[in-house]
C-alpha positions in Angstrom: 264.9 114.7 41.6 263.6 111.3 42.7 263.0 110.4 46.3 266.2 108.5 46.7 268.6 111.4 46.4 269.0 112.4 50.0 268.8 116.1 50.8 268.5 116.8 47.1 265.3 114.8 46.7 262.3 116.6 45.2 264.6 119.5 44.1 264.4 120.8 40.6 267.3 119.6 38.5 269.0 122.9 38.0 268.7 123.8 41.7 270.1 120.4 42.5 273.2 121.0 40.4 273.9 124.2 42.3 273.2 122.4 45.6 275.8 119.7 44.7 278.5 122.3 44.0 277.7 124.1 47.3 277.8 120.8 49.2 281.1 119.8 47.7 282.5 123.2 48.5 281.4 122.9 52.2 283.1 119.5 52.4 286.2 121.0 50.8 286.0 118.5 47.9 285.3 120.9 45.1 288.3 121.4 42.8 287.3 123.4 39.7 284.7 123.8 36.9 285.5 123.3 33.2 283.6 124.0 30.1 282.5 120.8 28.4 281.4 121.3 24.8 278.4 119.0 24.1 275.1 118.8 22.1 272.2 119.9 24.3 268.9 118.5 23.1 266.2 121.2 23.3 262.4 120.5 22.8 261.2 122.2 19.6 257.9 123.3 21.3 258.6 124.1 24.9 262.3 125.1 24.3 263.1 123.2 27.5 266.3 121.1 27.8 265.6 117.4 27.3 267.5 115.1 29.6 267.5 111.3 29.5 265.8 109.3 32.3 266.6 105.6 32.7 263.4 103.6 32.9 262.6 99.9 32.6 261.2 99.2 29.1 259.3 96.3 27.4 261.2 94.6 24.5 260.2 92.0 21.9 262.7 89.4 20.7 262.5 89.7 16.9 265.1 87.1 15.9 262.8 84.3 14.8 260.3 86.7 13.2 263.1 88.4 11.2 264.3 85.0 9.9 260.8 84.1 8.7 260.4 87.6 7.1 263.7 87.2 5.3 262.8 83.8 4.0 259.4 84.8 2.5 261.1 87.5 0.4 263.9 85.2 -0.8 261.4 82.6 -1.8 259.3 85.2 -3.7 256.2 84.5 -1.6 256.1 88.3 -1.1 257.3 90.8 -3.7 258.9 94.1 -2.9 258.5 96.6 -5.8 260.8 98.0 -6.9 263.3 95.3 -6.3 266.1 97.8 -5.4 264.5 97.9 -1.9 265.0 94.1 -1.3 268.6 94.9 -0.3 267.3 97.3 2.3 264.8 94.7 3.6 267.6 92.1 3.9 269.9 94.6 5.7 267.3 95.2 8.4 266.3 91.6 8.8 269.8 90.3 8.9 270.8 92.9 11.5 267.7 92.7 13.6 267.7 93.7 17.3 265.3 93.5 20.1 262.4 95.9 19.6 261.6 98.4 22.4 257.8 98.7 22.4 257.4 101.0 25.5 256.5 104.6 25.0 255.9 107.3 27.7 253.0 109.1 26.0 249.5 110.3 26.9 248.0 108.5 23.9 248.1 105.1 22.3 247.3 101.5 23.3 248.2 101.0 27.0 250.5 98.0 27.4 248.4 95.1 28.8 250.9 94.2 31.5 250.1 94.3 35.3 252.6 94.4 38.1 251.8 92.0 41.0 252.5 93.2 44.5 251.4 92.0 48.0 252.4 90.1 51.0 254.5 87.1 50.1 255.3 88.2 46.6 259.1 88.2 45.9 260.6 91.7 46.0 264.0 90.9 44.5 262.6 91.6 41.0 259.3 92.9 39.6 256.6 90.3 38.9 254.3 91.0 35.9 251.4 89.2 34.2 249.9 89.9 30.8 246.1 90.2 30.7 243.3 91.9 28.8 241.6 93.2 32.0 242.4 93.8 35.6 240.1 90.9 36.7 242.0 88.5 34.4 245.3 89.9 35.8 244.2 89.2 39.4 243.1 85.7 38.4 246.6 85.0 36.9 248.3 86.5 39.9 246.3 84.2 42.3 247.1 81.2 40.2 250.8 82.1 40.3 250.9 82.9 44.0 248.1 80.8 45.6 249.5 81.1 49.1 249.8 84.9 49.1 246.8 86.9 50.4 245.8 90.4 49.5 247.4 90.4 46.1 247.2 93.7 44.1 247.8 94.4 40.4 248.6 97.7 38.8 248.8 98.3 35.0 251.9 99.7 33.4 251.2 103.3 32.5 253.4 103.1 29.3 251.7 102.7 25.9 252.7 100.6 22.9 255.0 101.9 20.2 253.0 103.4 17.4 254.5 100.9 14.9 253.4 98.0 17.2 249.8 99.2 17.1 249.8 100.0 13.4 251.4 96.6 12.8 248.1 95.0 13.8 246.2 97.1 11.2 245.9 94.5 8.3 243.8 92.1 10.5 242.6 94.0 13.5 240.2 96.0 11.3 238.5 92.7 10.3 237.6 91.7 13.9 240.8 89.9 15.0 241.3 88.1 17.4 238.0 86.7 16.2 239.0 85.0 12.9 235.6 83.6 12.2 234.0 86.9 11.1 232.8 87.3 7.5 235.1 90.2 6.9 238.2 88.4 8.1 237.5 85.3 5.9 236.7 87.5 2.8 239.4 90.2 3.0 242.4 88.7 4.9 245.0 88.3 3.8 245.1 91.1 1.3 246.9 91.2 -2.0 248.6 94.6 -2.2 250.2 97.3 0.0 251.3 100.7 -1.2 253.4 102.9 1.0 256.6 105.0 1.1 260.0 103.3 1.1 261.1 105.3 4.1 258.9 103.1 6.4 259.8 99.7 4.9 261.2 98.5 8.2 259.2 100.6 10.6 255.7 99.6 9.4 255.9 97.0 6.6 258.3 94.7 8.5 256.2 95.0 11.7 253.0 94.1 9.8 254.7 91.0 8.5 256.0 90.1 12.0 252.5 90.5 13.5 250.7 88.7 10.6 253.0 85.7 10.5 253.0 85.4 14.3 249.4 86.1 15.2 247.5 84.8 12.1 250.1 82.4 10.7 249.9 84.0 7.3 251.4 87.0 5.4 249.2 90.1 5.6 249.8 90.9 1.9 251.5 89.4 -1.2 253.0 92.5 -2.9 254.4 95.7 -1.5 254.7 98.7 -3.7 257.0 101.4 -2.4 256.3 104.8 -4.0 258.7 107.7 -4.4 259.1 110.4 -1.8 257.8 113.8 -3.1 260.4 116.5 -2.9 260.3 120.1 -4.3 261.3 121.0 -7.8 265.0 121.4 -6.7 265.2 118.0 -5.1 265.1 119.3 -1.5 263.1 117.6 1.2 259.9 119.6 1.9 260.4 121.6 5.1 258.4 124.4 6.8 261.6 126.4 7.5 262.5 126.3 3.8 259.0 127.4 2.8 258.9 124.7 0.1 256.0 122.6 1.4 253.4 122.1 -1.4 249.9 121.7 0.0 247.9 119.6 -2.5 244.8 121.7 -1.9 246.8 124.8 -3.0 247.8 123.1 -6.2 244.3 121.9 -6.9 242.6 125.3 -6.1 245.5 127.7 -6.7 246.7 130.3 -4.3 248.3 133.8 -4.6 251.8 134.5 -3.2 250.4 136.7 -0.5 248.0 134.0 0.8 250.7 131.4 0.4 253.0 133.4 2.7 250.2 133.8 5.2 250.0 130.1 5.8 253.5 130.3 7.4 252.3 132.6 10.1 249.8 130.2 11.6 252.3 127.7 12.8 255.0 127.7 15.5 258.0 128.7 13.3 260.5 131.2 14.6 260.2 134.7 13.1 263.6 134.3 11.5 262.6 131.0 9.9 259.4 132.6 8.7 261.3 135.3 6.9 263.6 132.7 5.3 260.7 130.6 4.2 258.9 133.6 2.7 262.0 134.4 0.6 262.0 130.7 -0.6 258.4 130.9 -1.6 259.0 134.2 -3.4 261.7 132.6 -5.5 259.8 129.4 -6.3 256.3 130.8 -6.7 256.7 134.5 -7.7 253.1 134.5 -9.0 251.7 132.1 -6.5 250.6 128.6 -7.4 248.2 128.3 -10.5 245.0 126.4 -10.2 245.7 123.0 -11.6 242.8 120.8 -10.5 242.7 117.3 -8.9 243.1 115.3 -12.1 246.2 117.2 -13.2 247.8 116.7 -9.8 247.0 113.1 -9.7 248.3 112.5 -13.2 251.5 114.4 -12.5 252.3 112.4 -9.3 252.0 109.2 -11.3 253.9 110.6 -14.3 256.8 111.7 -12.0 257.0 108.5 -10.1 260.2 106.8 -11.1 260.8 103.3 -9.6 263.3 103.4 -6.8 263.9 107.2 -7.0 262.4 110.3 -5.3 260.3 112.6 -7.4 260.9 116.3 -7.8 257.5 117.9 -8.0 257.5 121.0 -10.2 254.2 122.9 -10.0 254.7 124.1 -13.5 254.7 120.5 -14.7 251.4 120.0 -12.9 250.1 123.0 -14.7 251.3 121.5 -18.0 249.0 118.5 -17.3 246.2 120.8 -16.6 246.6 122.1 -20.2 246.6 118.4 -21.2 243.2 118.1 -19.5 242.0 121.1 -21.6 243.3 119.4 -24.7 241.4 116.2 -24.1 238.2 118.2 -23.3 238.5 120.2 -26.5 239.3 117.0 -28.5 236.2 115.2 -27.3 234.1 118.3 -27.7 235.3 118.6 -31.3 234.5 114.9 -31.9 231.0 115.4 -30.6 230.4 117.9 -33.4 230.8 115.0 -35.8 228.7 112.6 -33.8 226.0 115.2 -33.9 225.7 115.1 -37.7 222.0 114.4 -38.4 222.8 111.4 -40.5 225.0 109.6 -37.9 224.0 107.1 -35.2 226.5 104.6 -33.8 226.5 101.2 -35.4 225.1 98.2 -33.6 228.5 96.8 -32.8 231.8 98.5 -32.1 234.9 97.8 -34.3 236.0 94.9 -32.2 232.7 93.0 -32.2 231.6 93.8 -35.7 233.7 91.1 -37.2 235.4 93.4 -39.7 239.0 92.7 -40.4 241.5 95.5 -39.7 242.8 95.5 -43.3 239.3 96.5 -44.5 239.5 100.0 -42.9 241.2 102.9 -44.6 244.8 103.7 -43.8 244.2 106.4 -41.1 241.6 104.3 -39.3 243.9 101.2 -39.4 246.7 103.4 -38.0 244.8 104.8 -35.1 243.3 101.4 -34.2 246.9 100.0 -34.3 248.1 102.9 -32.1 245.2 102.2 -29.7 246.1 98.5 -29.6 249.7 99.4 -28.8 248.8 101.8 -26.0 246.4 99.3 -24.4 249.1 96.6 -24.5 251.7 99.0 -23.1 249.4 100.1 -20.3 248.6 96.6 -19.2 252.2 95.5 -19.3 253.3 98.5 -17.3 250.5 98.2 -14.7 251.6 94.6 -14.1 255.0 96.0 -13.2 253.4 98.9 -11.2 255.3 101.2 -13.6 252.9 104.1 -13.4 255.3 106.5 -15.2 255.3 104.3 -18.3 251.5 104.0 -18.2 250.9 107.8 -18.0 253.6 108.4 -20.7 251.8 105.9 -23.1 248.4 107.5 -22.5 249.7 111.0 -22.9 251.5 110.2 -26.2 248.4 108.5 -27.6 246.0 111.3 -26.8 248.3 114.2 -27.7 250.5 113.0 -30.5 248.4 110.3 -32.2 244.8 111.2 -31.6 244.8 115.0 -31.4 247.8 116.0 -33.6 247.3 113.5 -36.4 244.0 111.5 -36.4 241.6 114.4 -35.7 243.2 116.5 -38.4 243.1 113.6 -40.8 239.3 113.2 -40.1 238.4 116.8 -41.1 238.8 116.6 -44.9 236.7 113.4 -45.0 233.6 115.3 -43.8 233.9 118.6 -45.7 230.7 118.0 -47.7 228.7 116.6 -44.8 229.6 119.4 -42.5 228.6 122.0 -45.0 225.1 120.4 -45.4 225.8 117.8 -48.0 224.3 114.4 -48.5 223.9 111.4 -46.2 226.9 109.6 -44.9 228.7 107.0 -47.0 229.6 103.6 -45.4 233.2 104.7 -45.2 232.2 107.9 -43.3 230.1 105.8 -41.0 233.2 103.7 -40.3 235.3 106.8 -39.6 232.9 108.1 -37.0 232.5 104.6 -35.4 236.3 104.4 -35.1 236.5 107.9 -33.8 233.9 107.0 -31.1 235.6 103.8 -30.2 239.0 105.4 -29.8 237.7 108.2 -27.6 235.7 105.7 -25.4 238.6 103.3 -24.9 241.1 106.3 -24.5 238.9 107.7 -21.7 238.8 104.3 -20.0 242.6 104.0 -20.2 242.9 107.5 -18.6 240.1 106.9 -16.1 242.2 105.7 -13.1 244.5 108.7 -13.4 241.9 111.4 -14.2 238.6 110.2 -12.8 236.7 113.5 -12.8 237.5 114.6 -16.3 236.9 111.2 -17.8 233.6 110.6 -16.0 232.2 113.9 -17.2 233.2 113.2 -20.8 232.3 109.5 -20.8 228.8 110.1 -19.7 228.2 112.3 -22.7 229.4 109.8 -25.4 227.1 108.1 -27.8 226.7 104.4 -27.3 227.0 101.5 -29.8 223.7 99.7 -30.2 224.6 96.4 -28.4 226.0 98.3 -25.4 222.9 100.3 -24.6 221.6 97.9 -21.9 225.0 96.6 -20.9 227.0 99.7 -20.3 228.2 100.2 -16.7 226.7 103.2 -14.9 230.1 104.9 -14.4 233.5 104.8 -16.0 234.9 104.0 -12.5 233.4 100.5 -12.7 233.8 100.0 -16.5 236.3 97.2 -17.3 239.9 98.4 -18.0 240.8 97.7 -21.7 242.7 94.4 -22.0 245.5 94.0 -24.5 244.4 90.7 -26.0 241.1 92.1 -27.2 242.8 94.6 -29.4 245.7 92.5 -30.7 244.1 92.0 -34.1 244.5 95.7 -34.8 248.3 95.6 -34.5 249.7 96.6 -37.9 253.4 97.4 -38.2 253.2 98.2 -41.9 250.6 100.9 -41.5 252.6 102.4 -38.6 255.6 102.6 -40.9 253.5 104.2 -43.6 252.0 106.8 -41.4 255.3 107.5 -39.7 256.8 108.3 -43.1 253.7 110.5 -43.9 254.1 112.3 -40.5 257.8 112.9 -41.3 256.9 114.6 -44.6 254.2 116.7 -42.9 256.6 117.7 -40.1 259.3 118.7 -42.6 256.9 120.9 -44.6 255.3 122.5 -41.5 258.8 123.3 -40.1 259.7 124.9 -43.3 256.5 126.9 -43.4 257.1 128.0 -39.9 260.6 129.3 -40.8 259.0 131.5 -43.4 256.3 132.7 -40.9 253.4 131.4 -43.0 250.1 131.1 -41.1 248.1 127.9 -41.3 245.4 129.6 -43.3 247.8 130.3 -46.2 247.9 127.2 -48.4 251.2 126.6 -50.3 251.9 124.5 -53.4 254.4 121.7 -53.1 256.1 119.7 -55.8 257.2 116.2 -54.7 260.2 114.6 -56.2 260.1 111.1 -54.8 261.8 107.7 -55.3 260.3 106.0 -52.2 257.8 103.3 -53.3 256.0 103.3 -49.9 255.7 107.1 -49.8 254.4 107.1 -53.4 251.6 104.7 -52.5 250.7 106.8 -49.4 250.7 110.0 -51.4 248.5 108.6 -54.1 246.0 107.1 -51.7 245.9 109.8 -49.0 246.9 113.0 -50.7 243.9 114.9 -49.3 244.8 113.9 -45.7 248.5 114.8 -46.2 247.5 118.1 -47.7 245.2 118.9 -44.8 247.9 118.1 -42.2 250.7 120.0 -44.1 248.5 123.0 -45.2 250.0 122.3 -48.7 248.6 121.1 -52.0 251.0 118.5 -53.4 251.8 117.5 -56.9 254.1 114.7 -58.0 256.9 115.5 -60.5 259.4 113.3 -62.3 262.6 115.3 -62.5 264.2 118.3 -60.9 263.9 120.2 -64.2 260.2 120.5 -63.4 261.0 122.7 -60.4 260.7 126.5 -61.2 263.4 128.8 -60.0 263.1 130.2 -56.5 261.3 127.2 -55.0 262.3 126.3 -51.4 263.7 122.8 -51.1 262.5 120.7 -48.1 264.5 117.5 -47.6 262.2 114.7 -46.2 264.7 111.8 -46.7 267.4 110.7 -49.1 264.7 109.6 -51.5 262.2 112.5 -51.2 262.5 116.2 -51.6 259.6 118.7 -51.6 259.8 122.1 -53.4 257.5 124.8 -51.9 256.4 127.5 -54.3 256.6 130.7 -52.2 256.5 133.5 -54.7 253.6 135.8 -54.1 253.1 134.5 -50.6 255.9 136.3 -48.8 258.0 139.4 -49.1 261.4 137.9 -49.7 263.4 141.0 -48.7 261.6 141.4 -45.3 261.7 137.7 -44.6 265.4 137.6 -45.4 266.0 140.4 -42.8 263.9 138.5 -40.2 265.6 135.2 -40.8 269.1 136.7 -40.8 268.5 138.3 -37.5 267.0 135.1 -36.1 269.9 133.1 -37.5 272.5 135.5 -35.8 270.7 135.1 -32.4 270.5 131.4 -32.7 274.2 131.0 -33.7 275.1 133.2 -30.8 273.1 131.1 -28.4 274.7 127.9 -29.8 278.2 129.5 -29.5 277.7 130.5 -25.8 276.3 127.1 -25.0 279.2 125.4 -26.8 281.8 127.5 -24.9 280.1 126.5 -21.6 280.1 122.8 -22.5 283.7 122.8 -23.6 285.2 124.0 -20.3 287.6 121.6 -18.7 285.6 121.3 -15.4 282.1 121.1 -17.1 281.6 117.4 -16.6 282.9 117.5 -13.0 280.9 120.5 -11.8 277.7 120.5 -13.8 274.9 118.1 -12.6 274.1 115.2 -15.0 270.5 116.5 -15.4 271.8 119.9 -16.6 274.3 118.3 -18.9 271.6 116.2 -20.5 269.3 119.3 -20.9 272.3 121.3 -22.5 273.0 118.4 -24.9 269.3 118.4 -26.0 269.3 122.2 -26.3 272.5 122.1 -28.4 271.1 119.6 -30.9 267.9 121.6 -31.1 269.8 124.8 -31.8 271.9 123.0 -34.5 268.8 121.8 -36.2 267.3 125.3 -36.0 270.5 126.8 -37.6 270.3 124.3 -40.4 266.6 125.0 -41.1 267.2 128.8 -41.1 270.2 128.5 -43.3 268.2 126.5 -45.9 265.3 128.9 -45.7 267.7 131.9 -46.3 269.3 130.3 -49.3 265.8 129.7 -50.9 264.8 133.3 -50.2 268.0 134.7 -51.7 267.4 132.6 -54.8 263.9 134.1 -55.1 265.3 137.6 -54.7 268.0 137.0 -57.4 265.3 135.8 -59.8 263.1 138.9 -59.1 266.1 141.2 -59.8 
């Protein structure tokens, strides 16, 4: 107890409570004791009961600063991204209160305030002066009380609120209060701040207050508020739940046993440790797989939805590690073509060579058009700070356009050269230049998100002649591709043509998969087609389509040209392909397999339909699960249709054999 508590002074608080009861009893003033339910705050470390102690505090009047901060956002002098958080900003600024900046801690910036005492100094209230040093404080005290001898000053032991100190960060690091330093003039104010939305008021607002008050300028123009990372189930990460994901563990990988050992080094209660271990066992039964830095970095950007928290699933991060492997193998495969003895990169790349896009062949025009689209999409999304759209565009280009289609389309164009044929034709030289150009630009697009993988691959690429002495030393400082440079490659017609071609290839490959035909087994396909565009594509790029579909195609005029037992594959209302399967499969065995698979698929579809048709389904099932179930239902319906068609074709083959 404090020294002004009479006979209870200097007593410990719990002893003083007992002493008060004893004193009241001796004075015959004690009546009774009643239980009073209440929340008792307990220190998480010492387990001691925390009790409030009234103490004088320093406050800052924020009214005028809040008005100015509210105004700069309304006038768009400073953007808050995403805009959904502007409402939160306005709420705090419009309801601003005085800010308590005193903290009773052992660390931090000590408050530069000195209490003045001495003979002649008024004692009705405390007298304080603000100063940078004790000598300055004494000088101010003597100026304020010139007739008072023996003045003394003592500095307040409190420290500044952490957010007050960190609010000075944007300009204090450049030498403030000296605003004439080279660093201050060059780098302040800054353009961009990135932080979490949960400290929009606590830190961002305080930096704006400090910057506008102390430097008369905004410390930054744009504020990007990223998502808060939660676990795969949407729960906030907590030690007691055992769902904290250490980035190092994701990068390097960790076994379940070692993961659970990390819980034992902290200050968790044994009961909480046991609960946390159970949580880890459920979420990571096999530990956390090694994913690497690039995959984690890409995943965080890919999961970042504007204005919403992100649920980080380690398995999704692992999926992006496989994406890294895919890119590595694709570039390695491409290097095999660039190593052809007859090839060396042209003097100028496809942009600078002056060649019109229409002069390239269809697949080169298509991949250049796809490259132009992804460059434009990335630039537009980056301007909005929409990192999810950027990563999605890059992922789709590399995986679905470049790897799945273009690389496969390149293979038949170099069959003779790879087997030791003649020198390259001018068209083959173009193919390899386009291939090199797409890989180089694709890596530069990916560079900010996967710096290690892209740097390793980029350093190994061949270089176009004019770029030998101009190429940057690292992909990290290479210019990011700009949409305007690639606009001439945009070609909607070729996109439509290749889209139709891909639709045909996908239909044939799906049908082959239903019959369990391996890619090494070539099938014959009869094409009955009334689509003018597809006819042109088939006639000009038949080798490419055959390579992608593992099928040799032949055009027919009427259905009478189709032999009995051919499996019909419907591409569109104007195109049907008949696959000749006799001799390639055992119809009876394949029938048995497909009938079994069809029964299982129909049963899955039935169970899912029953679950989705329940009266309380919409009310009880989360929207995310409903969406997944709808997608699964459509997928199963499509599978049933494919299997049914395949079975009909097999039964027809069987009937012909009999």
